[in-house]
N, C-alpha and C positions, 0 to 999 in steps of 0.2 A: 093259864089259856087266856084268859081275858087281855093280858097285857102282849101277849103274841099277837093277837088279833089285832088289838090297836097299831102295834107295831108294823103288822102286816098290811093295814088300811093305811097308815101313814105312808108306808113304801109305796103302795099303790098310787095314791093320791100323788106323791111327787112324780111318780113314774110317767103319769098321765100328763101332768103339768110339762113336765120335760119334754114329752112326744108333740103334746100341742103347740109350744113353744118351736120345737124345731121343725115341725109341720109349717108354723108360720114364717119362719127364717127360710125354708125352702121355697115356700111361695114368691116371697119377696125377692129370693134372689134370680129366681124362675124369671120373673117380671123385669130385673134390670139386667138379664142375660138378653130377654128380648130387645131390650131398650138400645142395647149397646150393638146387637147384632143390623139393629135398623141403622144407628150410626155409620157402622163401618159400611153398610152397604152405600149409605148418603155418599159418604167421604170416597167410596171407590167411584161413584160417577164422578163427582166434584175432579177426581185424581185424572180420570179419563177425559174428562172434558178438556182440563189444563192441556195434557199431554196432547192431545188434537189441536189446540190452539198453541202450542209451541211448534209443532210439525208445521200448521199452517205460516208462522212467521217465519220459519226456517226456509220454507218453499218461497216467500215473498222476498226473503234476504238473498235468496240465489239467485232469484230470478233479476233483480235489481241489480246485484253486483254482475251478472252476465251483461245485463243493458250497458253499465256503464264501462265495462271493459271492451265489449265493441264499439262503442263511442271513443274511447281512448285509443283502438287501435286504430281507427279510421281518421282520428285527428292526428295521429304520428304518422300515419302515410300520407296525409294530406300535407302535412309539416315538410316530410321529405321530400315530395314531390313539388313543392314550391320552391324549396331549398335548391333543388336541381335546376329547377328553370330559372331562377336569379342567378344563379352561378355562371 
């Protein structure tokens, strides 16, 4: 009977130790999850900011392209008009 009690006490101690270890791991993992969620949120903001910067760059390039296209057309018209006058 005494041997069984010691066996039971030993098993009980192992279970408690295992439980405490598991609880510690759970706490650590929850903290890590929170850190990762914050990092994901930060990265989402950075990605969103970069996407807006890209959209603005595209708008500026389109504006510049249209400006130079208009200038080119005016230059072609002026050259055609000049070529007609000299003929």
